[in-house]
C-alpha positions in Angstrom: -221.8 -40.5 69.5 -222.0 -41.7 66.3 -222.0 -39.3 63.2 -222.0 -41.1 59.3 -221.5 -38.3 56.1 -223.0 -39.6 53.1 -221.6 -37.2 49.8 -224.0 -36.7 47.5 -222.9 -36.2 43.4 -224.4 -33.2 42.8 -222.0 -30.4 42.0 -223.4 -26.5 41.5 -222.8 -23.3 42.7 -224.9 -22.2 45.4 -224.8 -20.4 48.8 -223.7 -22.2 51.7 -226.8 -23.8 53.4 -227.9 -26.9 55.4 -230.9 -28.2 57.0 -231.3 -29.5 59.7 -234.1 -32.0 61.8 -233.3 -32.6 65.2 -234.9 -34.6 67.9 -233.3 -35.4 71.8 -232.0 -38.8 70.5 -230.0 -37.5 67.1 -230.0 -35.1 64.1 -229.5 -35.3 60.4 -228.0 -32.3 58.5 -228.3 -31.9 54.8 -225.6 -29.6 53.8 -223.9 -27.9 51.0 -220.1 -28.5 51.0 -217.4 -26.4 49.5 -217.1 -27.7 45.8 -220.9 -26.8 45.5 -222.1 -30.3 46.2 -223.8 -31.5 49.3 -223.9 -34.2 51.6 -225.7 -35.5 55.0 -224.7 -35.9 58.0 -226.7 -38.1 60.6 -225.6 -37.7 64.1 -226.7 -39.8 67.1 -227.0 -38.9 70.4 -225.9 -41.6 72.2 -225.1 -41.5 76.4 -223.5 -37.9 75.3 -225.2 -34.9 77.2 -227.4 -32.7 75.5 -224.9 -29.6 75.5 -222.3 -32.1 73.7 -225.1 -33.0 71.3 -226.0 -30.0 70.3 -222.0 -29.1 69.8 -221.8 -31.3 67.3 -224.4 -30.8 65.9 -223.1 -26.8 65.0 -219.6 -28.2 64.1 -222.1 -30.2 61.6 -224.1 -27.2 60.3 -220.2 -25.4 60.2 -220.9 -21.8 59.7 -223.1 -21.5 56.6 -225.6 -18.7 55.3 -228.6 -19.9 55.4 -230.6 -22.8 58.0 -233.1 -24.6 58.2 -233.9 -25.8 61.5 -236.8 -28.9 61.7 -237.8 -30.5 64.9 -239.5 -30.7 67.7 -240.0 -27.0 69.4 -237.6 -27.4 72.9 -234.9 -29.6 70.7 -234.8 -26.8 67.8 -235.1 -24.2 70.2 -231.9 -25.3 72.0 -230.2 -26.1 69.0 -230.9 -22.2 67.3 -229.2 -20.7 70.8 -225.9 -23.4 71.0 -225.7 -22.3 67.4 -226.2 -18.2 67.7 -223.9 -18.6 71.0 -220.7 -20.5 69.2 -221.5 -17.6 65.6 -222.9 -14.8 66.6 -224.9 -14.6 63.7 -229.1 -15.4 64.6 -229.9 -13.7 60.8 -228.5 -17.0 59.3 -231.5 -19.1 60.4 -234.0 -18.3 58.0 -236.0 -20.2 59.5 -237.2 -22.9 62.5 -240.1 -25.2 62.1 -242.4 -27.4 64.4 -241.9 -30.8 62.1 -242.2 -34.6 62.9 -239.5 -36.9 61.2 -238.3 -35.7 57.6 -236.6 -38.2 55.6 -233.4 -37.6 54.1 -234.9 -37.5 50.5 -236.9 -34.3 52.0 -234.0 -32.6 54.1 -232.4 -32.4 50.5 -234.9 -31.1 48.9 -235.8 -28.5 51.0 -231.9 -28.3 50.8 -232.0 -27.7 47.3 -235.4 -25.1 47.5 -232.9 -22.8 50.0 -229.8 -23.2 48.4 -231.8 -21.8 44.8 
């Protein structure tokens, strides 16, 4: 599995949030950081079993206050279930939407709106 994190340089106090776009081959997680900035993590599933991949995505999301999950319905639902099974906080999933591929800029835009 390949994981790549890109820190973004905006430092603003805001709630901890994450916006995820996921499909069966990979995921991109835009998330706020503890320092008030944001970062983007790209995960590639490679040949990993789905359960290992979903657990890695949930670790990338972390214990955030608000989470938005985008992507094909079955994969979104599987990620939602994995998140809830690990953190026991379904109330943090503010929205789960069907969506085609989303650009990193689009994820960051949604992250900024979610954390405003």
